[in-house]
C-alpha positions as CSV (number, residue, x, y, z in Angstrom):
1,X,23.7,24.7,-23.3
2,X,20.2,25.9,-24.0
3,X,17.8,25.2,-26.8
4,X,18.3,27.1,-30.1
5,X,15.0,26.3,-31.8
6,X,11.6,25.0,-30.6
7,X,9.1,23.5,-32.9
8,X,5.5,23.9,-31.8
9,X,2.9,22.1,-34.0
10,X,-0.2,19.9,-33.7
11,X,-0.5,17.9,-36.9
12,X,-2.8,15.1,-38.0
13,X,0.1,12.6,-38.2
14,X,-0.1,12.0,-41.9
15,X,-0.4,15.4,-43.6
16,X,2.0,17.3,-45.8
17,X,3.0,19.4,-42.8
18,X,4.0,16.2,-41.0
19,X,6.3,15.2,-43.9
20,X,7.7,18.7,-44.0
21,X,8.6,18.7,-40.3
22,X,9.9,15.1,-40.2
23,X,12.3,16.1,-43.0
24,X,13.1,19.6,-41.7
25,X,14.0,18.8,-38.0
26,X,16.8,16.3,-38.8
27,X,18.2,18.5,-41.6
28,X,18.4,21.5,-39.2
29,X,19.9,19.3,-36.4
30,X,22.6,18.2,-38.8
31,X,23.7,21.8,-39.1
32,X,24.4,21.8,-35.3
33,X,21.2,23.5,-34.1
34,X,19.7,22.2,-30.8
35,X,16.0,21.6,-31.2
36,X,13.0,20.9,-28.9
37,X,9.9,19.5,-30.5
38,X,6.9,20.1,-28.2
39,X,4.2,17.4,-28.2
40,X,0.5,17.7,-28.1
41,X,-1.1,14.3,-27.1
42,X,-2.8,12.6,-30.1
43,X,-1.1,14.9,-32.6
44,X,2.1,14.8,-34.7
45,X,4.7,15.2,-35.9
46,X,6.0,11.8,-34.8
47,X,9.5,10.7,-35.3
48,X,10.6,7.0,-35.4
49,X,14.0,8.1,-34.2
50,X,15.2,11.4,-32.9
51,X,18.4,12.8,-34.3
52,X,21.2,13.9,-32.1
53,X,20.5,17.3,-30.6
54,X,16.7,16.9,-30.7
55,X,14.4,16.4,-27.8
56,X,10.7,15.5,-27.9
57,X,8.9,17.1,-24.9
58,X,5.3,16.3,-24.3
59,X,3.3,19.3,-22.9
60,X,0.8,17.2,-21.1
61,X,-2.2,18.4,-23.0
62,X,-4.4,17.1,-25.8
63,X,-5.4,20.4,-27.3
64,X,-3.4,23.4,-28.4
65,X,-5.3,25.8,-26.2
66,X,-4.9,23.7,-23.0
67,X,-1.2,23.4,-23.8
68,X,-0.6,27.2,-23.5
69,X,0.2,27.3,-19.8
70,X,2.8,24.5,-20.2
71,X,4.2,26.4,-23.3
72,X,4.5,29.6,-21.3
73,X,6.4,27.7,-18.5
74,X,8.6,26.1,-21.1
75,X,9.5,29.4,-22.7
76,X,10.3,31.0,-19.3
77,X,12.5,28.1,-18.3
78,X,14.3,27.4,-21.6
79,X,14.3,30.8,-23.3
80,X,15.0,29.4,-26.8
81,X,16.4,31.7,-29.4
82,X,13.5,31.0,-31.8
83,X,10.2,29.2,-32.0
84,X,8.4,28.0,-35.2
85,X,4.8,27.1,-35.2
86,X,2.4,25.9,-38.0
87,X,-1.2,26.6,-38.8
88,X,-3.3,29.4,-37.5
89,X,-4.6,28.0,-34.2
90,X,-1.1,27.0,-33.2
91,X,0.3,30.3,-34.4
92,X,-2.1,32.2,-32.2
93,X,-1.1,30.1,-29.2
94,X,2.6,30.6,-29.9
95,X,2.4,34.4,-30.2
96,X,0.2,34.6,-27.1
97,X,2.5,32.3,-25.1
98,X,5.6,34.4,-26.1
99,X,3.8,37.6,-25.0
100,X,2.8,36.0,-21.6
101,X,6.2,34.6,-21.0
102,X,7.9,37.9,-21.7
103,X,10.9,36.3,-23.4
104,X,12.9,37.6,-26.4
105,X,12.3,34.4,-28.3
106,X,11.9,35.1,-32.0
107,X,8.7,33.6,-33.4
108,X,8.1,32.4,-37.0
109,X,4.6,31.5,-37.9
110,X,4.0,29.2,-40.9
111,X,1.1,29.1,-43.2
112,X,1.3,26.2,-45.7
113,X,-1.7,27.0,-47.9
114,X,-3.2,29.8,-49.9
115,X,-5.2,31.4,-47.1
116,X,-7.8,33.4,-48.9
117,X,-9.1,30.4,-50.8
118,X,-8.7,28.1,-47.9
119,X,-10.8,30.3,-45.7
120,X,-13.5,30.9,-48.3
121,X,-14.5,27.2,-47.8
122,X,-14.7,27.5,-44.0
123,X,-17.5,28.3,-41.7
124,X,-18.2,32.0,-41.0
125,X,-16.9,31.8,-37.5
126,X,-13.6,30.2,-38.6
127,X,-13.2,32.8,-41.3
128,X,-13.7,35.7,-38.8
129,X,-11.4,34.3,-36.2
130,X,-8.5,33.4,-38.6
131,X,-8.8,36.7,-40.5
132,X,-8.6,38.7,-37.3
133,X,-5.7,36.5,-36.2
134,X,-3.7,37.1,-39.3
135,X,-4.4,40.8,-39.5
136,X,-3.9,41.6,-35.8
137,X,-1.5,39.0,-34.4
138,X,0.8,38.1,-37.3
139,X,2.3,41.6,-37.4
140,X,3.8,40.7,-34.0
141,X,5.6,37.6,-35.4
142,X,9.2,38.0,-36.4
143,X,8.6,36.1,-39.6
144,X,5.6,34.7,-41.5
145,X,6.8,31.6,-43.4
146,X,5.1,30.4,-46.6
147,X,6.1,27.7,-49.1
148,X,5.6,29.6,-52.4
149,X,5.6,33.0,-54.0
150,X,1.9,32.7,-54.8
151,X,1.1,32.0,-51.1
152,X,3.3,34.9,-50.1
153,X,1.4,37.3,-52.4
154,X,-1.9,36.0,-51.2
155,X,-1.3,36.4,-47.5
156,X,0.3,39.8,-48.0
157,X,-2.9,41.0,-49.6
158,X,-5.3,39.1,-47.5
159,X,-3.7,39.8,-44.1
160,X,-2.4,43.2,-45.1
161,X,1.1,42.3,-44.0
162,X,4.2,44.1,-45.2
163,X,6.2,42.1,-47.7
164,X,9.3,42.4,-45.5
165,X,7.6,40.3,-42.8
166,X,6.9,37.4,-45.2
167,X,9.5,34.8,-46.2
168,X,9.2,32.3,-49.0
169,X,11.0,29.1,-47.8
170,X,11.2,26.0,-49.9
171,X,9.9,22.9,-48.2
172,X,12.3,20.1,-47.4
173,X,10.9,17.3,-49.6
174,X,13.6,15.8,-51.7
175,X,15.8,13.7,-49.4
176,X,17.9,10.5,-49.7
177,X,15.3,8.8,-47.6
178,X,12.6,9.5,-50.2
179,X,14.5,7.6,-52.8
180,X,15.4,4.8,-50.4
181,X,11.7,4.3,-49.4
182,X,10.7,4.4,-53.0
183,X,12.8,1.3,-53.7
184,X,10.8,-0.9,-51.3
185,X,8.7,-2.0,-54.2
186,X,4.9,-2.5,-54.7
187,X,3.3,-5.9,-54.7
188,X,-0.1,-4.7,-56.1
189,X,-0.9,-6.6,-59.3
190,X,-1.7,-3.3,-61.2
191,X,2.1,-2.6,-61.2
192,X,3.1,-5.8,-62.8
193,X,5.5,-5.4,-65.8
194,X,2.9,-6.0,-68.5
195,X,0.0,-4.3,-66.7
196,X,-1.7,-1.3,-68.2
197,X,-0.3,2.1,-67.1
198,X,-1.4,3.5,-63.8
199,X,-2.3,7.1,-63.1
200,X,-1.7,7.9,-59.4
201,X,-3.2,10.5,-57.1
202,X,-2.2,10.9,-53.4
203,X,-3.9,12.9,-50.7
204,X,-6.9,13.3,-48.4
205,X,-10.2,12.5,-50.0
206,X,-11.5,16.0,-49.5
207,X,-13.0,18.9,-51.4
208,X,-9.7,20.7,-51.6
209,X,-7.9,17.8,-53.4
210,X,-10.8,17.5,-55.8
211,X,-10.3,13.8,-56.9
212,X,-13.8,14.0,-58.5
213,X,-12.3,16.1,-61.3
214,X,-9.5,13.5,-61.6
215,X,-12.0,10.7,-61.8
216,X,-13.9,12.5,-64.6
217,X,-10.7,13.1,-66.5
218,X,-9.7,9.5,-66.1
219,X,-13.1,8.4,-67.5
220,X,-12.4,10.5,-70.6
221,X,-9.0,9.0,-71.0
222,X,-10.3,5.5,-70.4
223,X,-12.6,5.8,-73.4
224,X,-9.6,5.9,-75.8
225,X,-6.9,3.8,-74.1
226,X,-6.4,1.1,-71.5
227,X,-5.2,2.5,-68.2
228,X,-6.0,2.5,-64.5
229,X,-6.4,5.1,-61.7
230,X,-5.3,4.6,-58.1
231,X,-5.8,7.2,-55.4
232,X,-4.0,6.8,-52.1
233,X,-5.6,8.5,-49.1
234,X,-8.6,8.5,-46.9
235,X,-11.3,11.1,-46.1
236,X,-14.9,12.0,-45.9
237,X,-15.4,12.1,-49.7
238,X,-14.7,8.3,-50.2
239,X,-18.4,7.3,-50.7
240,X,-19.0,10.1,-53.1
241,X,-15.9,9.1,-55.2
242,X,-16.9,5.5,-55.2
243,X,-20.4,6.4,-56.4
244,X,-19.0,8.7,-59.1
245,X,-16.7,5.9,-60.3
246,X,-19.7,3.6,-60.6
247,X,-21.7,6.3,-62.4
248,X,-18.9,6.9,-64.9
249,X,-18.6,3.1,-65.5
250,X,-14.9,2.9,-64.5
251,X,-15.2,1.2,-61.0
252,X,-13.2,-1.8,-62.2
253,X,-10.3,0.4,-63.2
254,X,-10.3,2.6,-60.1
255,X,-8.7,1.6,-56.8
256,X,-9.0,3.5,-53.5
257,X,-6.7,1.6,-51.1
258,X,-6.9,4.2,-48.3
259,X,-4.0,5.8,-46.4
260,X,-0.7,4.1,-47.2
261,X,2.2,4.7,-44.8
262,X,4.8,4.6,-47.6
263,X,3.3,5.9,-50.9
264,X,6.7,6.4,-52.6
265,X,7.0,2.9,-54.2
266,X,3.6,3.6,-55.8
267,X,4.8,7.0,-57.0
268,X,8.0,5.6,-58.5
269,X,6.0,2.8,-60.3
270,X,3.2,5.0,-61.6
271,X,3.1,6.0,-65.3
272,X,1.7,9.5,-64.5
273,X,1.2,11.4,-61.2
274,X,-1.9,13.6,-61.1
275,X,-2.7,16.6,-58.8
276,X,-6.2,18.0,-59.1
277,X,-6.3,20.3,-56.1
278,X,-8.4,23.4,-56.1
279,X,-5.9,25.2,-53.9
280,X,-2.6,24.5,-52.1
281,X,0.3,26.4,-50.6
282,X,2.9,24.2,-52.2
283,X,1.9,20.7,-53.0
284,X,4.3,18.3,-51.2
285,X,3.2,15.2,-53.2
286,X,3.8,16.9,-56.5
287,X,7.4,17.7,-55.5
288,X,7.9,14.2,-54.2
289,X,6.6,12.7,-57.5
290,X,8.9,14.9,-59.6
291,X,11.8,14.1,-57.3
292,X,11.2,10.5,-58.1
293,X,11.4,11.3,-61.8
294,X,7.7,10.9,-62.6
295,X,5.8,12.7,-65.4
296,X,3.1,14.9,-63.8
297,X,-0.1,16.7,-64.6
298,X,-1.4,19.4,-62.2
299,X,-4.3,21.9,-61.9
300,X,-3.0,25.4,-62.1
301,X,-4.3,26.1,-58.6
302,X,-3.2,28.8,-56.2
303,X,-0.5,28.2,-55.2
304,X,2.6,26.2,-56.2
305,X,2.1,24.0,-59.2
306,X,2.9,26.8,-61.7
307,X,6.2,27.5,-59.9
308,X,7.2,23.8,-59.6
309,X,6.2,22.9,-63.2
310,X,7.9,26.1,-64.6
311,X,4.7,27.5,-66.2
312,X,3.9,24.1,-67.8
313,X,7.3,23.4,-69.3
314,X,7.9,20.4,-67.0
315,X,4.4,19.0,-67.2
316,X,0.9,20.1,-68.2
317,X,-0.8,22.8,-66.1
318,X,-4.6,22.7,-66.6
319,X,-7.5,24.9,-65.3
320,X,-9.0,24.0,-61.9
321,X,-12.0,21.7,-62.2
322,X,-11.6,21.3,-66.0
323,X,-11.8,17.5,-66.5
324,X,-11.5,17.8,-70.3
325,X,-8.2,19.7,-70.1
326,X,-7.0,17.4,-67.4
327,X,-7.7,14.4,-69.6
328,X,-5.8,16.0,-72.4
329,X,-2.8,16.5,-70.1
330,X,-2.9,12.9,-68.9
331,X,-3.0,11.6,-72.5
332,X,0.0,13.9,-73.3
333,X,2.0,12.4,-70.4
334,X,1.0,8.9,-71.3
335,X,2.0,9.3,-74.9
336,X,5.1,11.5,-74.5
337,X,6.1,11.6,-70.9
338,X,8.5,14.2,-69.4
339,X,12.0,12.6,-69.1
340,X,12.9,11.7,-65.5
341,X,15.9,14.0,-65.5
342,X,13.7,17.0,-66.4
343,X,11.3,16.2,-63.6
344,X,14.0,15.8,-61.0
345,X,15.9,18.9,-62.0
346,X,12.7,20.9,-61.6
347,X,12.7,20.3,-57.8
348,X,16.4,20.7,-57.1
349,X,15.7,23.7,-54.7
350,X,13.6,21.5,-52.5
351,X,16.3,19.4,-50.9
352,X,16.3,19.1,-47.1
353,X,19.6,20.9,-46.6
354,X,18.6,23.9,-48.8
355,X,15.3,24.1,-47.0
356,X,16.9,23.9,-43.5
357,X,19.2,26.8,-44.3
358,X,16.3,28.9,-45.7
359,X,14.2,28.3,-42.6
360,X,17.1,29.1,-40.3
361,X,17.8,32.3,-42.2
362,X,14.2,33.4,-42.0
363,X,14.1,32.6,-38.2
364,X,17.1,34.9,-37.6
365,X,20.0,32.4,-37.5
366,X,22.2,34.5,-39.7
367,X,25.2,32.2,-39.5
368,X,23.4,29.6,-41.6
369,X,22.3,31.9,-44.5
């Protein structure tokens, strides 16, 4: 019996893509699909336990480009029905390897962000390479997979791809494991029963996540009511954020604990979850927080928050980088929070099984659609 689907990715180990793949692979395996996950040394996704029907096969390389010869050999030997890759550098390698291997394997390339805005912040060389890649190579893919309608419209216009090539597939985020891990509890004193409410942000301390706007909004809220802000994550903007908190006079009420392996107990215990991103594809952490019943506030960035929050009916949507509007949204959720049932019902489409079936359908496994 051969392999049905191969996953080729090189993730950071703690990104939203990692969580998507760690949830997606077991969900697809439960449907009876045989999967190989190809490994790049020093990169994810990593699995604590492999489900039945899943193999993890190291390619013997520490970089995507140097892994291409091994990928070509794998495709020639195994001839899987389909291959899914994620992020542009990996997508290029997957399409090139399929062409070199001369196999009929269907290839689905995934882009998890809003590419035009993401590339606008990159170096000129990166923009040129990735733009050429999407416009000249992606038409040779069997499917281009994106997590939101906004991301689909953006890549169709930016990469000049036909709409028929692009598939919007919901990410596999709401799982039984999510709720189980959320029950592990938080020992941090800020979450004690009588403590002031905690506003929570989760993500890389980067320009894209724009926690500076969240800090400024929090400082506004803190002027009128007692509360605290915690941001889980690590990144190159840490020192800038610490300096900004001091400048705003809120350092005592702001915590930056760094990367946390299990952020879900914090999400479940927070009074409000906040997403200040300047751009996304579909924000995983926002869906996770809603899946745990949390009131949320999000910037109306491209793409995803508007779709998840139903145009602002599930939680306030505020303009990007508008800390005054963000503060008003936080106060609204602190004073009259969205009921847990409404938050959870907003993300019913993002269960792992529904996502697995959508991915398989987009990748040409018609028996699962």
